[in-house]
LOGU-52234 format. One record per residue (C-alpha): residue number from 1; residue in three letters; x, z, y. Coordinates in steps of 0.5 Angstrom, whole numbers, plus 2048, in hexadecimal, padded with zeros to 3 digits. Example, Ala and Ser with C-alpha at 12.3 -4.5 7.8 and 13.67 -1.06 7.14 Angstrom:
> pos, code, x, z, y
> 1, Ala, 819, 810, 7F7 .
> 2, Ser, 81B, 80E, 7FE .
***
This chain:
> pos, code, x, z, y
> 1, Unk, 835, 83E, 7F7 .
> 2, Unk, 83C, 83F, 7F6 .
> 3, Unk, 83C, 846, 7F9 .
> 4, Unk, 837, 849, 7F4 .
> 5, Unk, 83B, 84A, 7EE .
> 6, Unk, 840, 84E, 7F3 .
> 7, Unk, 83A, 852, 7F5 .
> 8, Unk, 838, 854, 7EF .
> 9, Unk, 83E, 856, 7EC .
> 10, Unk, 83F, 85A, 7F2 .
> 11, Unk, 839, 85D, 7F1 .
> 12, Unk, 83B, 85F, 7EA .
> 13, Unk, 842, 861, 7EC .
> 14, Unk, 83E, 866, 7F1 .
> 15, Unk, 83A, 868, 7EB .
> 16, Unk, 83F, 869, 7E7 .
> 17, Unk, 843, 86D, 7EC .
> 18, Unk, 83D, 872, 7EE .
> 19, Unk, 83E, 87A, 7EE .
> 20, Unk, 83B, 87B, 7E7 .
> 21, Unk, 83F, 875, 7E4 .
> 22, Unk, 846, 878, 7E7 .
> 23, Unk, 844, 87F, 7E5 .
> 24, Unk, 843, 87C, 7DE .
> 25, Unk, 849, 878, 7DE .
> 26, Unk, 84D, 87E, 7E0 .
> 27, Unk, 84A, 882, 7DA .
> 28, Unk, 84C, 87D, 7D5 .
> 29, Unk, 853, 87D, 7D8 .
> 30, Unk, 853, 885, 7D7 .
> 31, Unk, 850, 885, 7D0 .
> 32, Unk, 855, 87F, 7CE .
> 33, Unk, 85B, 882, 7D1 .
> 34, Unk, 859, 889, 7CF .
> 35, Unk, 859, 887, 7C7 .
> 36, Unk, 85F, 883, 7C8 .
> 37, Unk, 863, 889, 7CB .
> 38, Unk, 860, 88E, 7C5 .
> 39, Unk, 864, 88A, 7C0 .
> 40, Unk, 86A, 889, 7C5 .
> 41, Unk, 86E, 88F, 7C1 .
> 42, Unk, 86A, 88F, 7BA .
> 43, Unk, 86E, 895, 7B7 .
> 44, Unk, 86C, 89A, 7BD .
> 45, Unk, 865, 897, 7BD .
> 46, Unk, 864, 898, 7B6 .
> 47, Unk, 867, 89F, 7B6 .
> 48, Unk, 862, 8A1, 7BC .
> 49, Unk, 85C, 89E, 7B8 .
> 50, Unk, 85E, 8A2, 7B2 .
> 51, Unk, 85E, 8A8, 7B6 .
> 52, Unk, 857, 8A7, 7B9 .
> 53, Unk, 854, 8A5, 7B3 .
> 54, Unk, 857, 8AB, 7AF .
> 55, Unk, 854, 8B0, 7B5 .
> 56, Unk, 84D, 8AC, 7B5 .
> 57, Unk, 84D, 8AC, 7AE .
> 58, Unk, 84C, 8B4, 7AD .
> 59, Unk, 846, 8B5, 7B1 .
> 60, Unk, 843, 8AF, 7AF .
> 61, Unk, 844, 8B1, 7A7 .
> 62, Unk, 842, 8B8, 7A9 .
> 63, Unk, 83B, 8B5, 7AC .
> 64, Unk, 83A, 8B1, 7A6 .
> 65, Unk, 83B, 8B8, 7A2 .
> 66, Unk, 836, 8BC, 7A6 .
> 67, Unk, 831, 8B6, 7A6 .
> 68, Unk, 832, 8B6, 79E .
> 69, Unk, 831, 8BE, 79E .
> 70, Unk, 82B, 8BE, 7A2 .
> 71, Unk, 827, 8B9, 79D .
> 72, Unk, 827, 8BF, 799 .
> 73, Unk, 823, 8C3, 79D .
> 74, Unk, 81E, 8BC, 79F .
> 75, Unk, 817, 8BE, 79C .
> 76, Unk, 817, 8B7, 799 .
> 77, Unk, 81D, 8B8, 795 .
> 78, Unk, 81D, 8BF, 792 .
> 79, Unk, 816, 8C2, 791 .
> 80, Unk, 816, 8C9, 790 .
> 81, Unk, 813, 8CC, 78A .
> 82, Unk, 80E, 8D2, 78A .
> 83, Unk, 80F, 8D7, 783 .
> 84, Unk, 80A, 8DB, 781 .
> 85, Unk, 80C, 8E0, 77C .
> 86, Unk, 806, 8E3, 778 .
> 87, Unk, 805, 8EA, 775 .
> 88, Unk, 807, 8EC, 76E .
> 89, Unk, 800, 8ED, 76C .
> 90, Unk, 7FE, 8E5, 76E .
> 91, Unk, 7FE, 8E1, 768 .
> 92, Unk, 800, 8DA, 767 .
> 93, Unk, 7F9, 8D7, 767 .
> 94, Unk, 7F7, 8DB, 76E .
> 95, Unk, 7FE, 8D8, 771 .
> 96, Unk, 7FC, 8D1, 76F .
> 97, Unk, 7F4, 8D3, 772 .
> 98, Unk, 7F7, 8D5, 779 .
> 99, Unk, 7FC, 8CF, 779 .
> 100, Unk, 7F6, 8CB, 779 .
> 101, Unk, 7F2, 8CF, 77E .
> 102, Unk, 7F8, 8CE, 782 .
> 103, Unk, 7F9, 8C7, 781 .
> 104, Unk, 7F2, 8C6, 785 .
> 105, Unk, 7F5, 8C9, 78B .
> 106, Unk, 7F6, 8C4, 791 .
> 107, Unk, 7FD, 8C7, 792 .
> 108, Unk, 7FF, 8C6, 78B .
> 109, Unk, 802, 8BF, 789 .
> 110, Unk, 804, 8C2, 782 .
> 111, Unk, 804, 8C8, 77E .
> 112, Unk, 809, 8C8, 778 .
> 113, Unk, 808, 8CE, 772 .
> 114, Unk, 80E, 8D1, 770 .
> 115, Unk, 80D, 8D6, 76A .
> 116, Unk, 810, 8DC, 768 .
> 117, Unk, 813, 8D8, 762 .
> 118, Unk, 816, 8D2, 766 .
> 119, Unk, 819, 8D7, 76B .
> 120, Unk, 81D, 8DB, 766 .
> 121, Unk, 81F, 8D5, 763 .
> 122, Unk, 822, 8D2, 76A .
> 123, Unk, 825, 8D9, 76B .
> 124, Unk, 829, 8D9, 765 .
> 125, Unk, 82B, 8D2, 766 .
> 126, Unk, 82E, 8D4, 76D .
> 127, Unk, 830, 8DB, 76C .
> 128, Unk, 833, 8DB, 765 .
> 129, Unk, 831, 8E1, 763 .
> 130, Unk, 82D, 8DF, 75D .
> 131, Unk, 82F, 8E4, 758 .
> 132, Unk, 82D, 8EA, 75E .
> 133, Unk, 826, 8E7, 75F .
> 134, Unk, 825, 8E7, 757 .
> 135, Unk, 826, 8EE, 757 .
> 136, Unk, 820, 8EF, 75C .
> 137, Unk, 81A, 8F2, 759 .
> 138, Unk, 816, 8ED, 75D .
> 139, Unk, 816, 8E7, 762 .
> 140, Unk, 817, 8EB, 769 .
> 141, Unk, 815, 8E5, 76D .
> 142, Unk, 80E, 8E3, 76F .
> 143, Unk, 80B, 8DD, 770 .
> 144, Unk, 80C, 8D9, 776 .
> 145, Unk, 809, 8D4, 77A .
> 146, Unk, 80D, 8CF, 77F .
> 147, Unk, 809, 8CC, 784 .
> 148, Unk, 80B, 8C6, 788 .
> 149, Unk, 807, 8C6, 78F .
> 150, Unk, 805, 8C0, 793 .
> 151, Unk, 809, 8C0, 799 .
> 152, Unk, 804, 8BC, 79D .
> 153, Unk, 7FF, 8C2, 79D .
> 154, Unk, 805, 8C7, 7A0 .
> 155, Unk, 806, 8C6, 7A8 .
> 156, Unk, 80B, 8CB, 7A8 .
> 157, Unk, 80E, 8CB, 7A2 .
> 158, Unk, 812, 8D2, 7A2 .
> 159, Unk, 80C, 8D6, 7A5 .
> 160, Unk, 806, 8D2, 7A1 .
> 161, Unk, 80A, 8D3, 79B .
> 162, Unk, 80B, 8DA, 79B .
> 163, Unk, 803, 8DB, 79D .
> 164, Unk, 801, 8D7, 797 .
> 165, Unk, 806, 8DB, 792 .
> 166, Unk, 802, 8E1, 795 .
> 167, Unk, 7FC, 8DE, 793 .
> 168, Unk, 7FF, 8DD, 78C .
> 169, Unk, 801, 8E4, 78B .
> 170, Unk, 7FA, 8E7, 78C .
> 171, Unk, 7F8, 8E4, 785 .
> 172, Unk, 7F7, 8EA, 780 .
> 173, Unk, 7FB, 8E6, 77B .
> 174, Unk, 801, 8E5, 77F .
> 175, Unk, 807, 8EA, 77F .
> 176, Unk, 80B, 8E7, 784 .
> 177, Unk, 80C, 8E0, 788 .
> 178, Unk, 813, 8DD, 78A .
> 179, Unk, 814, 8D8, 78F .
> 180, Unk, 81A, 8D3, 78E .
> 181, Unk, 81B, 8D2, 796 .
> 182, Unk, 820, 8D7, 797 .
> 183, Unk, 826, 8D2, 796 .
> 184, Unk, 823, 8CE, 79B .
> 185, Unk, 823, 8D3, 7A0 .
> 186, Unk, 82A, 8D5, 79F .
> 187, Unk, 82C, 8CE, 79F .
> 188, Unk, 829, 8CC, 7A5 .
> 189, Unk, 82D, 8D2, 7A8 .
> 190, Unk, 833, 8D0, 7A6 .
> 191, Unk, 832, 8C9, 7A8 .
> 192, Unk, 830, 8CC, 7AF .
> 193, Unk, 837, 8CF, 7AF .
> 194, Unk, 83A, 8C8, 7AC .
> 195, Unk, 837, 8C4, 7B2 .
> 196, Unk, 83A, 8C8, 7B7 .
> 197, Unk, 841, 8C8, 7B4 .
> 198, Unk, 840, 8C0, 7B3 .
> 199, Unk, 83E, 8C0, 7BB .
> 200, Unk, 845, 8C4, 7BD .
> 201, Unk, 849, 8C0, 7B8 .
> 202, Unk, 846, 8B9, 7BB .
> 203, Unk, 847, 8BB, 7C2 .
> 204, Unk, 84F, 8BE, 7C1 .
> 205, Unk, 850, 8B7, 7BD .
> 206, Unk, 84D, 8B3, 7C2 .
> 207, Unk, 851, 8B6, 7C7 .
> 208, Unk, 857, 8B4, 7C3 .
> 209, Unk, 855, 8AD, 7C3 .
> 210, Unk, 854, 8AD, 7CA .
> 211, Unk, 85B, 8B0, 7CB .
> 212, Unk, 85E, 8AB, 7C6 .
> 213, Unk, 85B, 8A5, 7C9 .
> 214, Unk, 85C, 8A7, 7D0 .
> 215, Unk, 864, 8A8, 7CF .
> 216, Unk, 864, 8A1, 7CB .
> 217, Unk, 861, 89E, 7D2 .
> 218, Unk, 866, 8A2, 7D6 .
> 219, Unk, 86C, 89F, 7D2 .
> 220, Unk, 869, 898, 7D3 .
> 221, Unk, 868, 899, 7DA .
> 222, Unk, 870, 89C, 7DB .
> 223, Unk, 872, 895, 7D7 .
> 224, Unk, 86E, 891, 7DC .
> 225, Unk, 86F, 895, 7E2 .
> 226, Unk, 873, 88F, 7E6 .
> 227, Unk, 86E, 88A, 7E4 .
> 228, Unk, 868, 88F, 7E7 .
> 229, Unk, 86C, 88F, 7ED .
> 230, Unk, 86D, 888, 7EE .
> 231, Unk, 866, 887, 7ED .
> 232, Unk, 864, 88C, 7F2 .
> 233, Unk, 868, 889, 7F7 .
> 234, Unk, 864, 882, 7F6 .
> 235, Unk, 85E, 886, 7F8 .
> 236, Unk, 85B, 888, 7F1 .
> 237, Unk, 856, 88E, 7F1 .
> 238, Unk, 856, 894, 7ED .
> 239, Unk, 850, 891, 7E9 .
> 240, Unk, 854, 88B, 7E7 .
> 241, Unk, 85A, 890, 7E5 .
> 242, Unk, 856, 894, 7E2 .
> 243, Unk, 852, 88F, 7DE .
> 244, Unk, 857, 88D, 7D8 .
> 245, Unk, 859, 894, 7D7 .
> 246, Unk, 852, 897, 7D6 .
> 247, Unk, 850, 891, 7D1 .
> 248, Unk, 857, 893, 7CD .
> 249, Unk, 855, 89A, 7CD .
> 250, Unk, 84E, 898, 7CA .
> 251, Unk, 851, 893, 7C5 .
> 252, Unk, 855, 899, 7C3 .
> 253, Unk, 84F, 89E, 7C2 .
> 254, Unk, 84B, 899, 7BE .
> 255, Unk, 851, 896, 7B9 .
> 256, Unk, 852, 89E, 7B8 .
> 257, Unk, 84B, 89F, 7B7 .
> 258, Unk, 84B, 89A, 7B2 .
> 259, Unk, 851, 89D, 7AE .
> 260, Unk, 84E, 8A4, 7AE .
> 261, Unk, 847, 8A0, 7AB .
> 262, Unk, 84C, 89D, 7A6 .
> 263, Unk, 84F, 8A4, 7A4 .
> 264, Unk, 848, 8A7, 7A4 .
> 265, Unk, 845, 8A2, 79F .
> 266, Unk, 84B, 8A2, 79A .
> 267, Unk, 84B, 8AA, 79A .
> 268, Unk, 843, 8AA, 798 .
> 269, Unk, 845, 8A5, 793 .
> 270, Unk, 84A, 8A9, 790 .
> 271, Unk, 845, 8AF, 790 .
> 272, Unk, 83F, 8AC, 78D .
> 273, Unk, 840, 8AC, 786 .
> 274, Unk, 842, 8B4, 786 .
> 275, Unk, 83C, 8B5, 78B .
> 276, Unk, 837, 8B2, 786 .
> 277, Unk, 83A, 8B5, 780 .
> 278, Unk, 839, 8BC, 783 .
> 279, Unk, 832, 8BA, 785 .
> 280, Unk, 830, 8B8, 77E .
> 281, Unk, 833, 8BF, 77C .
> 282, Unk, 82E, 8C3, 780 .
> 283, Unk, 828, 8BE, 77E .
> 284, Unk, 828, 8BB, 785 .
> 285, Unk, 826, 8B4, 788 .
> 286, Unk, 82B, 8B5, 78E .
> 287, Unk, 82F, 8AF, 790 .
> 288, Unk, 835, 8AE, 795 .
> 289, Unk, 833, 8AA, 79B .
> 290, Unk, 838, 8A6, 79E .
> 291, Unk, 839, 8A4, 7A6 .
> 292, Unk, 832, 8A1, 7A8 .
> 293, Unk, 831, 89C, 7AD .
> 294, Unk, 82F, 8A1, 7B3 .
> 295, Unk, 836, 8A5, 7B2 .
> 296, Unk, 83A, 89F, 7B1 .
> 297, Unk, 838, 89D, 7B8 .
> 298, Unk, 838, 8A4, 7BB .
> 299, Unk, 840, 8A4, 7B9 .
> 300, Unk, 841, 89E, 7BC .
> 301, Unk, 83E, 89F, 7C2 .
> 302, Unk, 841, 8A6, 7C3 .
> 303, Unk, 848, 8A3, 7C1 .
> 304, Unk, 847, 89D, 7C6 .
> 305, Unk, 845, 8A2, 7CB .
> 306, Unk, 84B, 8A7, 7CA .
> 307, Unk, 84F, 8A1, 7CB .
> 308, Unk, 84C, 89F, 7D1 .
> 309, Unk, 84D, 8A6, 7D4 .
> 310, Unk, 854, 8A7, 7D2 .
> 311, Unk, 856, 8A0, 7D5 .
> 312, Unk, 852, 8A2, 7DB .
> 313, Unk, 856, 8A8, 7DC .
> 314, Unk, 85D, 8A6, 7DB .
> 315, Unk, 85C, 8A0, 7E0 .
> 316, Unk, 858, 8A4, 7E5 .
> 317, Unk, 85E, 8A9, 7E5 .
> 318, Unk, 863, 8A3, 7E6 .
> 319, Unk, 85F, 8A0, 7EC .
> 320, Unk, 85E, 8A7, 7EF .
> 321, Unk, 866, 8A8, 7EF .
> 322, Unk, 868, 8A2, 7F1 .
> 323, Unk, 863, 8A1, 7F7 .
> 324, Unk, 85F, 8A7, 7F8 .
> 325, Unk, 859, 8A3, 7F8 .
> 326, Unk, 854, 8A6, 7F3 .
> 327, Unk, 853, 8A2, 7ED .
***
């Protein structure tokens, strides 16, 4: 009976020292040691993290800016309009009758009538040529209809809207039709170029972060060279030696990514007020969006991956140069 407690404790000890438990214990020790080692020289660590954060903040801020610019071409944010310039012989009542007929079309969400008098008044306010306009014998501006299309009726916005404008131009009382979609097409072309630029900048700065972390880990390896040599003499494997450095590189990447996100958030807070003022000047409802949850996770994941890669390369070179065994 007295032997049973010893048997149970022995079983518990076997379970605790199983392969998975031993591996988990090694991971915990490596994580704890890497975090402790990270702040062994806080000044050097903060300089490294600042360099990583600044390098990552540039592509992150460019990506946020690009996403905000892409919302301008989002069909749900900025709806293109179709402007119908009526013929000079068409009266105001005929223009209003045409507006009622157009409002019944399935493709039209709203129709706004701008009479000649309203148009000339708006032109006076915008141009500042009030005295010159007074000298004209008659109002040269036609009646105008401004149509807001139903986007749900257009599967391909640009081609379908152009076809719809052609149908409107066939009306006998319409002089010409103008579709306000050219700015969207031009902006999309610019955004495609900007997307390539952001990709190139992200790759170059990603390589910079990789080199910074790799060099930091290499210096740490040089400082611990004697300790690594002794550890290898008592039977430590390459994986055991590599593990704390890999975690150290991962922490450098993650903390640097956090700093970059803080920099981007501060920059966006600094830009919100002037951007809102500019949007109001153009009568737009555009609002500057911040870094979303998905982008935050992406930045942290990429920065951690760069840290792991940089540390892996640095440790691998050391192991290769010292024993000729592929790491």
